C-alpha positions as CSV (number, residue, x, y, z in Angstrom):
1,X,0.0,0.0,0.0
2,X,2.8,2.4,0.9
3,X,4.4,1.7,-2.5
4,X,1.1,2.4,-4.3
5,X,0.8,5.7,-2.4
6,X,4.3,6.6,-3.4
7,X,3.7,5.8,-7.0
8,X,0.4,7.8,-7.1
9,X,2.2,10.8,-5.5
10,X,4.9,10.6,-8.1
11,X,2.3,10.4,-10.9
12,X,0.5,13.5,-9.6
13,X,3.8,15.3,-9.3
14,X,4.5,14.4,-13.0
15,X,1.4,16.3,-14.0
16,X,2.1,20.0,-13.3
17,X,-0.5,22.6,-12.4
18,X,-0.8,23.8,-16.0
19,X,-1.2,20.3,-17.5
20,X,-3.6,19.2,-14.8
21,X,-5.9,22.1,-15.5
22,X,-5.2,22.6,-19.2
23,X,-8.9,22.3,-20.1
24,X,-9.7,25.1,-17.6
25,X,-7.0,27.4,-19.1
26,X,-8.3,26.7,-22.6
27,X,-11.9,27.5,-21.4
28,X,-10.6,30.8,-19.9
29,X,-8.8,31.6,-23.2
30,X,-12.1,31.1,-25.0
31,X,-13.8,33.6,-22.8
32,X,-10.9,36.1,-22.9
33,X,-10.4,35.7,-26.6
34,X,-14.0,36.1,-27.5
35,X,-14.4,39.1,-25.3
36,X,-11.3,40.9,-26.7
37,X,-12.3,40.0,-30.2
38,X,-15.7,41.5,-29.7
39,X,-14.5,44.7,-27.9
40,X,-11.2,45.3,-29.8
41,X,-11.7,43.9,-33.4
42,X,-9.3,46.5,-34.9
43,X,-6.4,45.2,-32.8
44,X,-7.0,41.6,-34.1
45,X,-7.3,42.9,-37.6
46,X,-3.9,44.5,-37.3
47,X,-2.4,41.3,-36.0
48,X,-3.9,39.3,-38.9
49,X,-2.2,41.7,-41.4
50,X,1.3,41.0,-40.0
51,X,2.1,38.1,-42.4
52,X,4.6,36.9,-45.0
53,X,3.8,34.3,-47.6
54,X,0.5,33.6,-45.8
55,X,2.3,32.9,-42.6
56,X,1.3,35.1,-39.7
57,X,4.5,36.3,-38.1
58,X,3.0,37.0,-34.7
59,X,1.7,33.5,-34.5
60,X,5.0,32.1,-35.9
61,X,6.9,33.7,-33.0
62,X,4.5,32.3,-30.5
63,X,4.6,28.8,-31.9
64,X,8.4,28.9,-31.8
65,X,8.2,29.9,-28.1
66,X,5.8,26.9,-27.6
67,X,7.7,24.2,-29.6
68,X,11.4,24.8,-29.0
69,X,11.3,24.3,-25.2
70,X,9.3,21.0,-25.8
71,X,11.8,19.8,-28.4
72,X,14.6,20.7,-26.1
73,X,13.6,17.6,-24.0
74,X,14.1,15.3,-26.9
75,X,17.4,13.3,-27.0
76,X,17.8,11.9,-30.5
77,X,20.6,9.7,-29.1
78,X,17.7,7.7,-27.7
79,X,17.0,6.3,-31.2
80,X,19.7,3.8,-30.4
81,X,17.4,2.1,-27.9
82,X,14.7,1.4,-30.6
83,X,15.8,-2.2,-31.1
84,X,15.1,-3.0,-27.4
85,X,11.4,-2.2,-27.9
86,X,10.9,-3.0,-31.6
87,X,7.5,-4.5,-31.2
88,X,6.1,-1.5,-29.3
89,X,7.8,0.9,-31.7
90,X,6.2,-1.0,-34.7
91,X,2.7,-0.9,-33.2
92,X,3.0,2.9,-32.5
93,X,4.4,3.7,-35.9
94,X,1.6,1.8,-37.5
95,X,-1.0,3.6,-35.5
96,X,0.6,7.1,-35.9
97,X,1.3,7.0,-39.6
98,X,-0.9,4.3,-41.2
99,X,-4.1,4.5,-39.1
100,X,-4.6,7.7,-37.3
101,X,-4.5,10.3,-40.1
102,X,-6.6,8.1,-42.4
103,X,-9.1,7.2,-39.7
104,X,-9.5,10.9,-38.8
105,X,-10.1,11.8,-42.5
106,X,-12.9,9.1,-42.6
107,X,-14.4,10.1,-39.3
108,X,-14.3,13.8,-40.1
109,X,-16.0,13.2,-43.4
110,X,-18.6,10.8,-41.9
111,X,-19.6,13.1,-38.9
112,X,-19.0,16.6,-40.3
113,X,-19.7,16.2,-44.0
114,X,-22.6,13.8,-43.6
115,X,-24.1,13.2,-40.2
116,X,-23.8,16.7,-38.7
117,X,-23.9,18.6,-42.0
118,X,-27.3,20.1,-41.5
119,X,-26.2,21.8,-38.3
120,X,-22.8,23.1,-39.6
121,X,-22.1,26.1,-41.9
122,X,-21.8,24.5,-45.3
123,X,-18.9,26.7,-46.4
124,X,-16.8,25.7,-43.4
125,X,-17.2,21.9,-43.4
126,X,-14.2,21.3,-45.6
127,X,-12.1,23.6,-43.5
128,X,-13.2,21.8,-40.3
129,X,-12.2,18.4,-41.8
130,X,-8.8,19.9,-42.9
131,X,-8.2,21.0,-39.3
132,X,-8.9,17.5,-38.0
133,X,-6.5,16.0,-40.6
134,X,-3.8,18.4,-39.5
135,X,-4.4,17.4,-35.9
136,X,-4.2,13.7,-36.6
137,X,-1.1,13.9,-38.9
138,X,1.1,15.3,-36.1
139,X,2.0,12.7,-33.3
140,X,2.4,14.2,-29.9
141,X,5.8,15.1,-28.4
142,X,6.0,16.9,-25.1
143,X,2.8,15.9,-23.4
144,X,3.5,12.2,-24.1
145,X,6.1,12.3,-21.4
146,X,3.5,13.4,-18.9
147,X,1.0,10.6,-19.9
148,X,3.8,8.0,-19.9
149,X,4.9,9.0,-16.4
150,X,1.3,8.8,-15.1
151,X,0.8,5.3,-16.3
152,X,4.3,4.2,-15.2
153,X,5.4,3.6,-18.8
154,X,8.9,2.5,-19.8
155,X,10.7,5.9,-20.1
156,X,13.3,4.8,-22.7
157,X,10.6,3.5,-25.0
158,X,8.7,6.8,-24.7
159,X,11.8,8.8,-25.4
160,X,12.9,6.7,-28.4
161,X,9.4,6.7,-29.9
162,X,9.0,10.5,-29.6
163,X,12.4,11.1,-31.1
164,X,11.6,8.7,-34.0
165,X,8.3,10.4,-34.6
166,X,10.0,13.8,-34.8
167,X,12.4,12.5,-37.4
168,X,9.6,11.0,-39.5
169,X,7.5,14.1,-39.1
170,X,10.2,16.2,-40.8
171,X,9.8,14.1,-44.0
172,X,6.2,12.7,-43.9
173,X,4.0,15.5,-42.5
174,X,3.8,17.5,-45.7
175,X,3.1,14.7,-48.2
176,X,0.7,13.0,-45.8
177,X,-1.3,16.1,-45.2
178,X,-1.3,16.9,-48.9
179,X,-2.6,13.5,-49.8
180,X,-5.4,13.6,-47.2
181,X,-6.4,17.1,-48.0
182,X,-6.6,16.1,-51.7
183,X,-8.8,13.1,-50.7
184,X,-11.0,15.6,-48.8
185,X,-11.2,17.7,-52.0
186,X,-9.4,20.7,-50.5
187,X,-6.9,22.6,-52.6
188,X,-3.4,22.1,-51.2
189,X,-1.3,25.3,-51.1
190,X,2.0,23.5,-51.5
191,X,4.2,26.5,-51.1
192,X,2.6,27.4,-47.7
193,X,2.6,23.8,-46.6
194,X,6.3,23.3,-47.3
195,X,7.0,26.6,-45.6
196,X,5.1,25.5,-42.6
197,X,7.0,22.2,-42.4
198,X,10.3,24.1,-42.6
199,X,9.2,26.8,-40.1
200,X,7.4,24.7,-37.5
201,X,9.2,21.3,-37.7
202,X,12.7,21.4,-39.4
203,X,14.0,24.7,-38.0
204,X,12.7,24.2,-34.4
205,X,14.2,20.7,-34.3
206,X,17.6,22.0,-35.5
207,X,17.6,24.9,-33.1
208,X,16.5,22.9,-30.1
209,X,19.1,20.2,-30.7
210,X,21.9,22.8,-31.2
211,X,20.8,24.6,-28.0
212,X,20.6,21.2,-26.2
213,X,24.1,20.3,-27.1
214,X,25.5,23.7,-26.1
215,X,23.7,23.5,-22.7
216,X,24.9,20.0,-22.1
217,X,28.5,21.1,-22.5
218,X,28.0,22.8,-19.1
219,X,26.3,19.7,-17.6
220,X,22.9,18.3,-17.1
221,X,22.0,20.9,-14.5
222,X,22.5,23.7,-17.1
223,X,19.9,21.9,-19.4
224,X,17.5,21.5,-16.5
225,X,17.8,25.2,-15.5
226,X,17.2,26.3,-19.1
227,X,14.1,24.1,-19.3
228,X,12.8,25.5,-16.1
229,X,13.1,29.0,-17.4
230,X,11.7,28.2,-20.9
231,X,8.8,26.1,-19.8
232,X,6.6,29.0,-18.4
233,X,7.4,31.0,-21.5
234,X,6.2,28.1,-23.6
235,X,3.0,27.8,-21.7
236,X,2.3,31.6,-21.9
237,X,2.9,31.5,-25.6
238,X,0.4,28.6,-25.9
239,X,-2.3,30.5,-24.0
240,X,-1.6,33.7,-25.9
241,X,-2.0,31.9,-29.2
242,X,-5.3,30.5,-28.1
243,X,-6.6,33.9,-27.1
244,X,-5.7,35.2,-30.6
245,X,-7.4,32.2,-32.2
246,X,-10.6,32.7,-30.2
247,X,-10.5,36.4,-30.7
248,X,-10.8,35.8,-34.4
249,X,-13.3,32.9,-34.0
250,X,-15.4,34.7,-31.4
251,X,-18.3,35.9,-33.5
252,X,-18.7,32.5,-35.2
253,X,-18.6,30.7,-31.8
254,X,-21.2,33.1,-30.3
255,X,-23.4,32.6,-33.3
256,X,-23.1,28.8,-33.3
257,X,-21.8,27.4,-30.0
258,X,-22.9,23.9,-30.9
259,X,-20.3,23.8,-33.6
260,X,-17.5,23.1,-31.1
261,X,-19.4,20.2,-29.6
262,X,-20.0,18.7,-33.0
263,X,-16.3,19.1,-34.1
264,X,-15.3,17.3,-30.8
265,X,-17.2,14.1,-31.7
266,X,-14.9,12.7,-34.4
267,X,-11.9,13.7,-32.3
268,X,-13.2,11.7,-29.4
269,X,-14.0,8.7,-31.6
270,X,-10.5,8.9,-33.2
271,X,-8.6,9.1,-29.9
272,X,-10.3,6.1,-28.3
273,X,-10.2,4.1,-31.5
274,X,-6.5,4.5,-31.9
275,X,-5.6,4.1,-28.2
276,X,-7.7,0.9,-28.1
277,X,-6.2,-0.5,-31.3
278,X,-2.6,0.2,-30.2
279,X,-3.3,-1.4,-26.8
280,X,-4.9,-4.5,-28.3
281,X,-2.1,-4.9,-31.0
282,X,0.5,-4.6,-28.3
283,X,-1.1,-7.5,-26.4
284,X,-1.4,-9.6,-29.5
285,X,2.3,-9.1,-30.3
286,X,3.5,-9.8,-26.7
287,X,4.6,-6.3,-25.8
288,X,5.2,-5.7,-22.1
289,X,2.6,-3.7,-20.4
290,X,5.0,-0.9,-19.4
291,X,5.6,-0.4,-23.1
292,X,2.0,-1.0,-24.3
293,X,0.6,1.6,-22.0
294,X,2.6,4.5,-23.4
295,X,2.2,3.0,-26.9
296,X,-1.6,3.4,-26.6
297,X,-1.1,7.0,-25.4
298,X,1.4,8.0,-28.0
299,X,-0.9,6.4,-30.7
300,X,-3.8,8.5,-29.5
301,X,-2.4,11.9,-28.7
302,X,-1.6,14.8,-31.0
303,X,1.0,17.5,-31.4
304,X,-1.6,20.2,-31.3
305,X,0.9,23.1,-31.2
306,X,2.1,22.1,-34.7
307,X,-1.5,21.4,-35.9
308,X,-2.6,24.9,-34.8
309,X,0.3,26.6,-36.5
310,X,-0.1,24.7,-39.7
311,X,-3.8,25.4,-39.8
312,X,-3.2,29.1,-39.3
313,X,-0.6,29.1,-42.1
314,X,-2.6,27.2,-44.6
315,X,-6.1,28.5,-44.0
316,X,-5.8,31.7,-41.8
317,X,-6.3,32.7,-38.2
318,X,-10.1,32.9,-38.5
319,X,-10.6,29.7,-40.5
320,X,-12.6,26.7,-39.6
321,X,-9.4,24.6,-39.7
322,X,-7.8,26.7,-37.0
323,X,-11.0,26.3,-34.9
324,X,-11.0,22.6,-35.3
325,X,-7.4,22.2,-34.1
326,X,-8.2,24.4,-31.0
327,X,-11.1,22.0,-30.2
328,X,-8.5,19.3,-30.2
329,X,-6.6,21.2,-27.5
330,X,-9.8,21.6,-25.5
331,X,-10.5,17.8,-25.3
332,X,-6.9,16.5,-25.2
333,X,-6.3,16.5,-21.4
334,X,-9.5,15.0,-20.1
335,X,-9.5,12.4,-22.8
336,X,-5.9,11.4,-22.3
337,X,-6.4,11.2,-18.5
338,X,-9.3,8.8,-19.1
339,X,-7.0,6.6,-21.2
340,X,-4.3,6.6,-18.5
341,X,-7.0,5.4,-16.1
342,X,-8.2,2.7,-18.5
343,X,-4.8,1.2,-19.2
344,X,-3.9,1.1,-15.5
345,X,-7.3,-0.5,-14.6
346,X,-6.8,-3.2,-17.3
347,X,-3.2,-4.1,-16.4
348,X,-4.3,-7.4,-14.9
349,X,-6.3,-8.3,-18.0
350,X,-3.4,-7.3,-20.2
351,X,-0.8,-9.4,-18.3
352,X,-3.2,-12.3,-17.8
353,X,-3.4,-12.0,-14.1
354,X,-6.7,-13.5,-12.7
355,X,-8.9,-11.1,-10.8
356,X,-8.7,-11.6,-7.0
């Protein structure tokens, strides 16, 4: 019992105040953003005009402040441990790159373009689906470490899987998104898409790894201090971005508040579907539970910071695609916490331990 209490305390400590109440912060950003957008529309119009090649420069700076501190945690040397967990790696790669983006495209089309179409603005349905595709095509990075810690997952597997996903994302994100947007009959602005990949994936990865190496020259403590300083900046940048997004989306949200709830439905289906499939495949292939649990979480969660940035670059700050990615942020934490609880409750079933 004492060991269980210690483990639970450690898990709670792994989920910081911000992460624990992320849904609350997002809700506050909705209120603040809508209010500012309503009372100061000229300010938001000025921000929207600060762009180059369809990339909003204000949002680009904020996204860099969000992403670089997260990527600073990634040690690409961990890729050397991939062979130790090849079955779990294989399951997660299959879910992340062969199942999740395509299942989201199908679910988005089914729910938004067909089932919920009468209750959605017809001109925005394609944009909503595009946002969902962008959300599903970007596997999660930083928050995965929190989820893995909460379910007592194997840390080396988590680190190596995240590092591998980041490498794949550099090369696969643009063609995968272009393919699925084409299937959804949405024109792909290739120049903006490639610029987004360079701006929000390639360059931040390079900068973060160079900075990481420089800091490690002074020891592990120097890296830890830098992360402690940058983490609050990253969180503030995330919240500021959300305020901007909801400032532009405010009028649409006030006019049709049910839209957010309808967009959330395919996201919920997709998350539970992919988590369950990853967990079941891990069991079938004899993957240890301490690897299967984070595999399910990695397979289900999304790199919503990248998705938001790409949606803004491709479709604009006040687009339906940007709104759809923000809905993903809103549901991410409570859904992932429920999956953590499910994999921990089913550990006995997974390991074949009879119920007492």
